[in-house]
C-alpha positions in Angstrom: -1.5 -32.6 18.0 -2.3 -28.9 18.8 0.5 -26.4 18.4 1.8 -25.0 21.7 0.6 -21.5 22.4 4.2 -20.2 22.5 4.7 -21.2 18.9 1.5 -19.8 17.4 3.0 -16.4 16.4 5.8 -18.3 14.6 3.4 -20.6 12.9 1.2 -17.8 11.7 4.2 -15.8 10.5 5.8 -18.7 8.6 2.5 -19.8 7.1 1.9 -16.2 5.9 5.3 -16.3 4.2 4.8 -19.7 2.8 1.6 -18.6 1.1 3.5 -15.7 -0.5 6.7 -17.4 -1.6 6.2 -21.2 -1.4 8.3 -23.5 0.6 11.5 -21.5 0.1 10.8 -19.2 3.0 10.0 -22.1 5.2 13.3 -23.7 4.3 15.2 -21.0 6.2 13.2 -21.7 9.3 13.7 -25.5 9.0 17.4 -25.0 8.6 17.8 -22.5 11.4 15.9 -24.4 14.1 13.8 -27.6 14.2 11.4 -26.1 16.7 10.1 -23.7 14.2 9.5 -26.5 11.7 7.4 -28.3 14.3 5.3 -25.2 14.7 4.2 -25.3 11.1 3.7 -29.0 10.8 0.0 -28.7 11.3 -0.3 -26.2 8.5 2.1 -27.4 5.7 2.7 -31.0 4.4 6.1 -32.2 5.7 7.1 -33.3 2.2 6.5 -29.8 0.9 8.5 -28.2 3.6 11.4 -30.6 3.2 11.3 -30.2 -0.6 12.0 -26.5 -0.2 15.2 -26.9 1.9 18.2 -25.6 0.0 16.3 -23.5 -2.5 17.3 -20.2 -0.9 20.8 -19.0 -1.4 20.6 -16.1 1.1 19.2 -18.0 4.1 20.5 -16.7 7.4 21.3 -13.2 6.1 19.1 -11.6 8.9 19.8 -14.1 11.7 22.6 -14.4 14.2 21.8 -17.4 16.4 23.1 -17.6 19.9 23.5 -20.5 22.2 20.6 -22.8 21.3 20.1 -23.8 25.0 17.7 -26.4 26.2 14.3 -26.7 24.4 11.7 -24.5 26.0 14.2 -22.1 27.6 14.3 -18.4 26.9 17.3 -18.8 24.6 15.6 -21.5 22.6 12.4 -19.4 22.3 14.3 -16.4 21.1 16.2 -18.5 18.5 12.9 -19.9 17.2 11.5 -16.4 16.8 14.7 -15.2 15.1 14.4 -18.2 12.7 10.9 -17.1 11.7 12.1 -13.5 11.2 15.0 -14.8 9.0 12.4 -16.6 6.9 10.4 -13.4 6.5 13.5 -11.4 5.6 14.6 -14.0 3.0 11.2 -14.1 1.4 11.0 -10.3 1.3 14.4 -10.1 -0.4 13.3 -12.7 -3.0 10.0 -10.9 -3.6 11.6 -7.4 -3.6 9.3 -6.3 -0.7 11.4 -3.6 0.9 8.9 -2.5 3.7 8.6 -6.1 4.9 12.4 -6.5 4.9 12.8 -3.3 6.9 10.3 -4.4 9.5 11.9 -7.9 9.7 15.3 -6.3 10.4 13.8 -4.2 13.2 12.3 -7.4 14.7 15.6 -9.1 14.4 17.3 -6.3 16.2 14.8 -6.5 19.0 15.4 -10.2 19.4 19.2 -9.9 19.4 19.0 -7.1 22.0 16.7 -9.2 24.2 19.1 -12.1 24.0 22.0 -9.8 25.1 19.9 -7.9 27.7 18.7 -11.2 29.3 21.9 -13.1 28.7 21.9 -14.4 32.3 18.4 -15.8 32.0 18.7 -17.7 28.7 18.6 -21.1 30.3 15.4 -20.4 32.3 12.0 -21.8 31.3 9.2 -19.2 30.7 7.5 -19.9 34.1 10.8 -19.0 35.9 11.3 -15.7 34.0 11.0 -12.3 35.6 8.4 -9.7 34.6 10.8 -7.8 32.3 11.7 -10.9 30.3 8.1 -12.0 30.0 7.0 -8.6 28.7 9.9 -8.5 26.2 8.9 -11.9 24.9 5.3 -10.8 24.6 6.3 -7.7 22.8 8.4 -9.7 20.3 5.4 -12.0 19.7 3.1 -9.0 19.2 5.5 -7.6 16.6 5.7 -10.9 14.8 2.0 -11.3 14.8 1.5 -7.9 13.1 4.3 -8.7 10.6 2.5 -11.9 9.7 -0.7 -10.1 8.9 1.0 -8.7 5.8 -1.0 -5.5 5.2 1.0 -2.2 4.8 -0.3 -0.8 8.1 0.4 -4.0 10.0 4.0 -4.2 8.5 4.7 -0.6 9.5 3.3 -1.2 13.0 5.4 -4.4 13.4 8.6 -2.4 12.7 7.5 0.4 15.0 6.7 -2.0 17.8 10.0 -3.8 17.4 12.0 -0.6 17.3 10.3 0.7 20.5 11.0 -2.6 22.3 14.7 -2.6 21.3 15.1 0.9 22.6 14.0 -0.2 26.0 16.4 -3.1 26.5 19.5 -2.5 28.5 22.9 -3.6 27.1 26.3 -3.7 28.7 27.9 -0.3 29.2 29.9 0.8 26.2 28.6 -1.9 23.9 28.3 -0.8 20.3 24.7 -0.6 19.2 23.7 -0.5 15.5 20.4 1.3 15.0 20.2 1.2 11.2 20.2 -2.5 10.3 19.0 -1.4 6.9 18.2 -1.9 4.2 20.9 0.5 3.0 20.6 1.3 -0.7 23.5 2.0 -3.0 23.6 2.7 -6.7 25.1 0.5 -9.3 26.0 3.4 -11.6 28.6 4.9 -9.1 32.1 3.4 -8.9 32.5 4.5 -5.3 30.0 5.5 -2.7 29.6 5.9 1.1 27.9 3.5 3.5 27.0 5.3 6.7 25.8 3.2 9.7 24.1 4.9 12.6 24.1 3.8 16.2 25.8 4.2 19.5 29.6 3.7 19.1 32.8 4.5 21.0 33.9 8.1 20.4 37.5 7.0 19.8 39.4 3.8 19.1 42.7 3.1 20.9 45.9 1.9 19.3 44.7 2.9 15.8 42.3 -0.1 15.4 39.3 1.2 13.5 35.9 -0.3 12.8 35.7 -2.5 9.7 33.0 -3.8 7.4 33.3 -7.1 5.6 31.3 -7.6 2.4 31.7 -10.7 0.2 35.1 -11.5 1.9 36.4 -8.0 1.4 37.3 -6.1 4.6 37.1 -2.3 4.5 38.3 0.2 7.2 36.1 3.1 8.3 37.1 6.4 6.7 35.3 8.6 9.3 33.5 8.0 12.6 31.9 9.6 15.7 29.8 8.4 18.6 26.6 8.3 16.4 27.8 7.0 13.1 30.5 5.1 11.2 31.1 5.8 7.5 32.8 3.5 4.9 33.8 4.2 1.3 32.9 1.2 -0.8 34.0 0.3 -4.3 30.6 -0.7 -5.8 32.1 -3.8 -7.4 32.5 -5.3 -3.9 28.8 -5.7 -3.7 28.6 -7.9 -6.8 26.8 -7.3 -10.1 23.7 -5.2 -10.3 20.6 -6.8 -11.8 18.5 -4.9 -14.4 15.2 -5.5 -12.7 15.8 -6.4 -9.0 17.7 -5.2 -6.0 20.8 -7.4 -5.2 21.0 -8.0 -1.5 24.3 -8.3 0.5 25.0 -8.8 4.2 27.7 -6.5 5.5 29.3 -7.7 8.8 30.7 -5.1 11.2 33.7 -5.3 13.4 33.6 -2.5 16.0 36.4 -2.5 18.7 35.3 -1.9 22.3 36.3 -2.8 25.8 34.6 -6.2 26.2 33.8 -7.1 29.8 36.0 -9.9 31.0 33.5 -11.5 33.3 30.3 -10.9 31.3 28.4 -13.7 29.7 27.1 -11.6 26.8 29.0 -13.8 24.3 26.5 -16.6 25.0 23.9 -14.4 23.3 25.6 -14.9 19.9 25.9 -11.2 19.3 27.3 -9.8 16.1 26.8 -6.6 14.2 25.7 -6.5 10.6 23.6 -4.4 8.1 21.8 -5.4 4.9 22.8 -3.5 1.7 20.7 -3.4 -1.4 22.5 -2.7 -4.7 19.7 -1.0 -6.7 19.0 -1.8 -10.3 19.8 0.6 -13.1 16.4 2.4 -12.9 13.4 2.4 -10.4 10.8 1.5 -13.0 8.1 3.0 -15.1 5.0 5.1 -14.1 1.8 5.3 -16.2 -0.5 8.2 -15.2 -4.1 7.8 -16.3 -6.0 11.0 -16.2 -9.7 11.3 -16.6 -10.9 14.4 -18.4 -14.5 15.6 -18.8 -16.4 17.8 -21.1 -20.1 18.9 -21.2 -22.3 18.5 -24.3 -25.8 19.9 -24.7 -28.6 17.7 -26.1 -32.1 18.7 -27.2 -35.1 16.5 -27.9 -38.7 17.2 -29.0 -41.4 16.1 -26.5 -45.2 16.0 -27.0 -47.7 15.5 -24.3 -50.6 13.0 -24.3 -53.6 14.0 -26.5 -56.3 15.9 -24.7 -60.0 16.0 -25.8 -62.2 19.0 -25.5 -66.0 19.1 -26.3 -67.1 15.5 -26.9 -70.7 16.4 -26.1 -70.1 16.9 -22.4 -70.6 20.6 -22.3 -67.0 21.4 -21.6 -66.1 24.8 -22.9 -62.6 25.4 -21.4 -59.8 23.0 -20.6 -56.3 23.2 -19.0 -53.7 20.5 -19.3 -50.0 20.0 -18.8 -47.0 18.4 -20.4 -45.1 16.9 -17.4 -41.8 15.1 -17.5 -41.6 11.6 -16.2 -39.4 10.5 -13.3 -37.2 8.7 -15.8 -36.7 11.8 -17.8 -35.9 13.9 -14.7 -33.4 11.2 -13.6 -31.8 11.4 -17.0 -31.2 15.1 -16.5 -33.9 16.4 -19.0 -35.4 19.8 -18.4 -38.0 21.9 -20.3 -36.3 24.5 -22.5 -37.7 27.9 -21.4 -40.1 29.4 -23.9 -40.3 26.4 -26.2 -43.8 25.3 -25.3 -46.6 25.5 -27.9 -49.9 23.9 -28.9 -50.0 20.9 -31.2 -52.8 19.3 -33.2 -53.3 15.9 -34.8 -52.3 15.9 -38.5 -55.1 17.0 -40.9 -57.2 18.6 -38.2 -58.3 22.3 -37.8 -58.4 23.8 -34.4 -61.9 24.9 -33.4 -61.0 26.6 -30.1 -59.4 29.7 -28.8 -55.9 29.6 -27.4 -56.0 31.1 -23.9 -52.2 30.8 -23.6 -49.6 29.3 -21.4 -50.6 29.1 -17.8 -47.3 28.1 -16.2 -43.9 26.7 -17.0 -40.9 25.4 -15.1 -38.1 22.8 -15.6 -40.5 19.9 -15.3 -43.8 21.0 -16.9 -45.6 23.3 -19.3 -49.4 24.0 -18.7 -51.8 25.5 -21.3 -55.5 26.5 -21.4 -57.9 26.5 -24.4 -61.6 27.5 -24.9 -64.0 25.8 -27.3 -65.3 28.0 -30.2 -69.0 27.6 -30.8 -71.6 29.4 -33.0 -75.2 30.2 -32.2 -76.4 27.4 -34.5 -74.2 24.8 -33.0 -74.9 23.5 -29.5 -71.7 22.8 -27.6 -73.2 19.7 -26.2 -73.5 18.1 -29.6 -70.2 19.4 -31.0 -67.7 16.6 -31.7 -64.5 16.3 -29.7 -61.6 18.6 -30.5 -58.1 17.0 -29.9 -55.1 18.9 -28.9 -51.7 18.5 -27.1 -48.7 20.5 -25.9 -45.2 20.2 -27.3 -41.9 21.5 -26.0 -38.2 21.1 -26.4 -36.3 19.3 -23.7 -32.6 20.0 -23.0 -29.9 18.4 -20.9 -26.2 18.6 -20.4 -24.2 15.4 -20.7 -20.8 15.1 -19.1 -18.5 12.9 -21.2 -15.3 11.4 -19.9 -12.1 10.5 -21.8 -8.9 9.1 -20.6 -5.4 10.3 -21.3 -2.3 8.2 -20.6 1.2 9.4 -20.0 4.2 7.2 -19.4 7.3 8.3 -17.4 10.5 6.3 -17.0 11.9 7.3 -13.6 15.5 7.9 -12.7 16.9 7.5 -9.2 16.5 10.8 -7.4 14.0 12.0 -9.9 10.5 13.4 -9.4 7.6 14.6 -11.5 4.5 16.7 -10.7 1.2 16.3 -12.4 -1.3 19.1 -11.8 -4.3 16.8 -11.7 -7.2 17.3 -9.2 -7.9 14.5 -6.7 -10.3 11.9 -7.9 -9.4 12.4 -11.6 -6.2 10.2 -11.8 -5.0 6.7 -11.3 -1.3 6.0 -11.1 0.3 2.6 -12.0 3.9 1.9 -11.1 5.7 -1.0 -12.6 8.7 -1.5 -10.3 11.8 -2.6 -12.1 9.6 -3.4 -15.1 7.6 -6.0 -13.0 4.0 -6.2 -11.9 2.1 -2.9 -11.7 0.9 -1.5 -8.5 -2.0 1.0 -8.6 -2.3 4.2 -6.6 -5.3 6.6 -6.3 -3.9 8.7 -3.4 -0.8 9.5 -1.4 1.4 6.5 -0.4 4.7 6.5 1.4 5.0 2.9 2.4 7.8 2.1 0.0 11.4 3.3 0.9 12.1 3.6 -2.8 9.0 5.2 -4.4 6.6 7.8 -3.0 3.3 9.3 -4.1 2.4 12.7 -2.5 -1.0 14.1 -3.4 -3.3 16.9 -2.4 -6.5 18.3 -3.8 -4.8 19.8 -6.9 -1.7 17.9 -7.8 0.3 14.6 -7.6 4.0 14.3 -7.1 5.9 11.1 -7.7 9.5 10.6 -6.4 12.2 8.0 -6.6 14.8 7.4 -3.9 16.8 9.3 -2.7 14.1 11.8 -1.8 
């Protein structure tokens, strides 16, 4: 049975994640909404999908489902898309792929805002939707399709598209809006630290009721706030125990007081506020810098031309000939050493002609002229052949390369500059001691590790920058 066109972005996205992380990522979709499971039935064996259910302990961290609504309605369609985003977010957390998680959270924010913005239309079928609702749904699908492609550029573009779409959706007046879903990164080495959440919030809170954040069952009151941000002081232990080679992820739920409209149906949208917090491991990892250095070495080699014959009874009294480099020798970088040319004779022979000297010389050839020596009693036409040749030294410069390795253990907030020209270095970064990632140029796709490079140097930096 062909997959409905409305489910193709979800199917592509979930199948992309399944190929990266097995059935575990699909489990979150199956658990969140059966419509998403149907979307991938054509691509994944049902037994494999069902076998993965329950393997993820952080399922649902990025999702906040609203009223499921009737199948095929706008509410159900948004829930299906949010289920697929939750699968991507969960897989990204398991695989420690921070850029993917950030883009998935932006997509989740766009879906939640669409559900609130169109809260009065959630029970409508697609054909009954207005132009704004259709465009928003198409924008969400476009973002999910880019996210499913999995390349760094596509992932960034997916997040940018979702952020732009969310910014255009109108919410109820005065409703708190979280802009920084995260990930927010905190350090395991600090006993206390601040979590600052940015967005649009009330400038003041009546009756002394302040915003709160709840993490692992612990509720914490804001210590400072304004209309653009809310800050909380956290005891790091509330986030759990840091791992040595992975970021530990936590969902932090927000409670933000505001004047809720009495006669507004926005609660049907299942709105809640949350951010994702990552407790960083003890160190960001290890960098190995491979530098290629060159040196030039001179080589010389003797070269003799073919043997030339003068006389041989043919009446020839003078002869000019050349030692000429072959195309192979030229390609290998050989050149005639200036002033090194000379005449050469077969072993045991005595020259019987006059040396008329070098006629020409350049990098590729040396030419010489000789004259046969005869006496009055010897006819040149009966004189035996005189053999001769030209010899010279060839020279070339050979560039030799060697590799130097330098290993650096990074610290959070640390940086290092290598004064290495472009094209001479390869950087390998083993994140948290895991699999190495190779860089040969600038890269800022990771929120935790940066490579900045120009023609003369390389700078590596670990979060915070």
